[in-house]
C-alpha positions in Angstrom: 127.2 51.7 -31.5 130.5 50.5 -31.9 132.1 49.3 -28.9 129.8 51.0 -26.7 130.5 50.9 -22.9 128.8 52.3 -20.1 131.6 55.1 -20.2 129.2 56.5 -23.0 125.9 56.6 -21.0 124.6 60.4 -21.3 124.1 62.5 -18.5 121.2 61.1 -16.6 120.6 64.1 -14.4 116.9 65.1 -13.4 116.0 61.2 -14.6 114.4 58.8 -12.3 115.0 55.2 -12.8 113.3 51.9 -11.1 115.6 49.0 -11.4 114.3 45.6 -10.0 116.6 43.3 -8.3 119.2 45.9 -7.9 120.9 44.4 -4.6 123.2 42.1 -6.6 124.5 41.1 -10.1 123.0 43.0 -13.2 120.7 45.3 -11.1 123.1 46.5 -8.7 125.7 47.1 -11.6 122.7 48.9 -13.4 121.9 50.9 -10.5 125.5 51.8 -9.8 126.1 53.2 -13.8 122.6 55.0 -13.7 123.5 56.7 -10.4 126.6 57.3 -11.5 125.5 59.4 -14.5 123.1 61.3 -12.6 120.1 59.4 -12.3 118.0 59.3 -9.1 117.7 55.6 -8.9 114.9 53.3 -7.0 116.7 50.3 -6.0 114.2 47.4 -5.2 115.3 44.2 -3.2 113.2 41.3 -1.6 115.1 41.6 1.4 115.7 44.6 3.5 118.9 43.6 4.8 120.5 42.7 1.3 119.1 45.9 -0.1 120.4 48.1 2.7 123.9 46.3 2.4 123.7 47.0 -1.6 122.7 50.9 -1.1 126.1 51.3 1.2 128.1 49.7 -0.7 127.0 51.7 -3.7 127.1 54.8 -1.8 130.3 53.9 -0.1 131.7 54.4 -4.0 129.5 57.4 -5.0 128.8 59.3 -2.1 126.7 62.0 -3.8 124.7 59.5 -5.5 120.9 59.7 -5.4 119.6 56.4 -4.6 116.6 54.7 -2.3 115.6 51.2 -1.5 112.1 50.0 -1.7 111.1 46.2 -0.9 109.7 44.4 -3.9 109.1 40.8 -4.2 108.4 40.1 -7.9 107.1 36.5 -6.9 104.3 37.9 -4.7 101.6 40.0 -6.5 100.6 41.6 -3.3 103.9 42.9 -2.9 104.0 44.5 -6.6 100.6 46.3 -5.8 102.0 47.5 -2.6 105.2 48.9 -3.9 103.7 50.3 -7.4 101.0 52.0 -5.0 103.7 53.7 -3.1 105.5 55.1 -5.5 102.1 56.4 -6.8 101.3 57.9 -3.4 104.7 59.7 -3.4 104.4 61.5 -6.8 107.3 59.7 -7.7 108.3 60.3 -11.5 109.2 57.2 -13.4 111.6 57.7 -16.6 113.1 54.4 -16.8 111.8 50.9 -15.8 114.4 48.3 -15.7 112.7 44.7 -15.4 115.5 42.8 -14.3 115.0 40.6 -11.1 115.1 37.1 -11.8 115.1 33.5 -10.4 116.9 30.7 -12.8 116.4 27.0 -12.1 115.1 26.4 -8.8 113.3 23.4 -7.6 109.4 23.5 -7.8 107.7 26.0 -6.0 104.8 27.9 -6.1 104.0 31.5 -5.1 101.3 33.1 -2.6 99.2 33.5 -5.4 99.5 29.9 -6.7 101.8 30.6 -9.6 105.1 28.6 -10.7 108.0 30.6 -9.0 109.8 31.6 -12.2 106.8 32.3 -14.3 105.7 34.8 -11.4 108.9 36.4 -10.7 110.4 36.9 -14.4 107.3 37.6 -16.1 104.1 38.5 -14.3 105.6 40.2 -11.7 107.2 42.5 -14.2 104.1 42.4 -16.3 102.1 43.5 -13.5 104.5 46.1 -12.3 104.7 47.9 -15.7 100.8 47.9 -16.0 100.8 49.6 -12.8 103.3 52.2 -13.6 102.4 52.9 -17.0 100.5 55.7 -16.3 103.6 57.8 -14.4 105.8 56.5 -17.4 103.5 58.0 -19.9 103.1 61.1 -17.7 107.3 61.2 -18.2 106.8 60.6 -22.4 104.1 63.6 -22.4 106.9 66.0 -20.7 109.2 64.9 -23.2 111.5 62.9 -21.1 112.1 59.8 -23.1 110.4 57.2 -21.2 111.5 53.8 -21.4 110.5 50.2 -20.3 113.8 47.8 -20.4 112.8 44.2 -20.0 115.4 41.4 -19.2 115.1 38.3 -21.2 117.9 35.8 -22.0 119.5 33.9 -24.6 117.6 30.8 -22.9 114.4 32.5 -24.3 115.7 30.5 -27.7 113.9 27.1 -28.0 111.4 28.2 -24.8 107.8 27.3 -24.9 105.0 28.7 -23.0 103.2 25.6 -21.4 99.8 27.4 -21.6 98.2 23.8 -20.7 100.4 23.6 -17.7 102.2 27.1 -16.8 102.8 26.3 -13.2 104.5 23.0 -13.6 102.0 21.3 -11.6 101.8 18.2 -14.4 105.4 18.1 -15.0 108.3 20.6 -13.8 111.9 20.7 -15.4 113.8 23.5 -14.0 115.5 24.9 -17.3 112.2 24.3 -19.5 110.1 26.4 -17.0 113.2 29.1 -17.0 113.1 29.1 -20.8 109.4 29.9 -20.5 109.6 32.5 -18.5 112.5 34.1 -20.4 110.3 33.7 -23.6 107.6 35.2 -21.8 109.5 38.2 -21.2 110.6 38.4 -24.7 106.7 38.2 -26.1 105.9 40.8 -23.5 108.3 43.5 -24.5 107.4 43.2 -28.1 103.6 42.9 -27.6 104.1 45.8 -25.0 105.8 47.9 -27.9 103.1 47.0 -30.5 100.4 48.1 -28.0 102.1 51.4 -27.2 102.6 52.2 -30.9 98.8 51.7 -31.9 98.2 53.8 -28.9 100.0 56.9 -30.3 102.3 56.7 -26.9 105.8 57.8 -26.9 106.9 55.3 -24.2 109.6 53.0 -25.4 109.5 49.3 -24.7 113.0 47.5 -25.5 114.5 44.3 -24.5 117.7 43.3 -23.7 119.6 40.4 -22.5 123.3 39.8 -21.0 124.7 37.0 -22.7 126.3 34.6 -20.4 127.3 36.9 -17.6 128.9 35.8 -13.9 125.9 36.8 -11.4 124.6 34.8 -8.5 121.7 34.2 -10.5 123.5 30.6 -11.4 124.4 29.6 -8.1 121.1 30.8 -6.0 118.5 29.1 -8.1 119.9 25.7 -9.3 120.9 23.2 -6.3 123.3 20.3 -5.9 125.8 19.7 -9.0 124.2 22.4 -11.2 125.1 25.1 -8.7 128.9 23.2 -8.3 128.8 23.4 -12.2 128.3 27.2 -12.2 129.9 28.5 -9.8 133.2 26.4 -10.1 133.4 25.7 -13.7 131.3 27.4 -16.2 131.3 30.7 -14.7 135.1 31.2 -14.3 135.9 29.7 -17.7 132.8 30.8 -20.1 131.1 34.0 -18.5 131.7 37.6 -19.0 132.3 39.9 -16.1 128.9 41.4 -14.7 129.8 44.5 -15.6 129.7 43.9 -19.2 126.6 42.1 -19.0 124.9 45.1 -17.7 125.9 47.1 -20.9 123.1 45.5 -22.8 120.1 46.8 -20.4 122.3 50.0 -19.8 122.3 51.0 -23.4 118.9 50.1 -23.7 118.1 52.5 -20.9 120.2 55.1 -22.1 121.5 55.3 -25.3 120.3 57.9 -27.9 118.4 56.5 -30.7 116.8 53.3 -29.1 114.1 52.0 -30.8 110.7 50.7 -29.5 110.9 46.9 -30.1 114.7 46.3 -30.5 116.6 43.6 -28.4 119.7 44.3 -27.5 122.5 41.8 -26.6 126.4 41.1 -27.0 127.6 41.4 -30.2 130.0 37.9 -29.7 129.5 34.2 -30.8 126.4 33.1 -30.2 125.6 36.4 -28.5 127.2 35.3 -25.0 130.3 38.0 -24.7 130.7 41.6 -26.2 129.6 44.8 -26.8 125.9 46.0 -27.1 124.3 45.2 -30.6 121.0 45.1 -31.9 119.9 41.2 -31.9 117.1 39.2 -33.1 114.9 37.7 -30.9 113.7 33.6 -31.6 111.1 33.5 -34.1 108.9 32.0 -31.2 109.1 35.3 -29.7 107.7 37.2 -32.6 104.3 34.8 -32.7 101.6 37.4 -32.4 98.9 34.8 -31.7 101.2 33.6 -28.6 101.8 36.9 -27.6 98.2 38.0 -27.4 97.3 34.7 -25.7 100.1 35.4 -23.1 98.8 38.7 -22.8 95.3 38.0 -22.0 96.5 34.9 -19.6 98.7 37.4 -18.0 96.0 40.0 -17.3 93.8 37.5 -15.8 96.3 36.0 -13.7 97.6 39.1 -12.1 94.4 41.5 -12.6 96.1 44.1 -13.9 94.5 45.1 -16.9 96.2 47.6 -19.4 94.4 50.3 -21.2 92.8 49.3 -24.4 92.6 51.5 -27.3 
């Protein structure tokens, strides 16, 4: 893996990738590189105008790229269900699912289903989407097509807690604590999915990735007031690595030969904030089997998406 970059992505011709939140930041960069290497990429976005602009920007750079835009709002489970059903109805194969979309540190908001925005968007939406598309991924795996689910977490999962007694912040809400909850949930989900796939004898690979500290609009679109100023004018310019490098980690997880289920890919530099992709260790809390199983059960109840039991 020494000094891996996106230039080492293997040929992706004949493969189909779904990338959530692909209209900007890490998602756009991931879609751009997968398309550059031959994949057909389903780029998802909440907003049609922004999504269309992203597709046009990518095609301006790569006129021969095979990409399409489909609308998906991860915070709304009705949107997730409709998106997945359209993929199935259209007979579209899914070889790679990159669970990338996210929100960070917004004021307290509830989704149409009444769930806290960060937990709903970052975790529940992706939990539901993966479950709804798992059959399509299994079909790809059965055809020997190296099917992968890449769930994007964050260094902020470290020190996170799943607030089972107040998942939606209705009794007390702190933006960063609930962001950490959602990113810990991503890590718990990715590792538990790996365990369940292995137990079922599946060859679908579930792998985690995080970008370190990458300069994206995530830090400016969620936080408000001074925090937005701090990230956009001080922290990002001084400390963040370019988004292109941040995306290397999820691109490695999605494409590199030899990736193993249950691995966590993140930057190899100090504090995992910058650097080239490496296998890193999830926080101890992310490896708690009891918490993972409890979260899985709660997630099935909240989303009404039930994974096959084996």
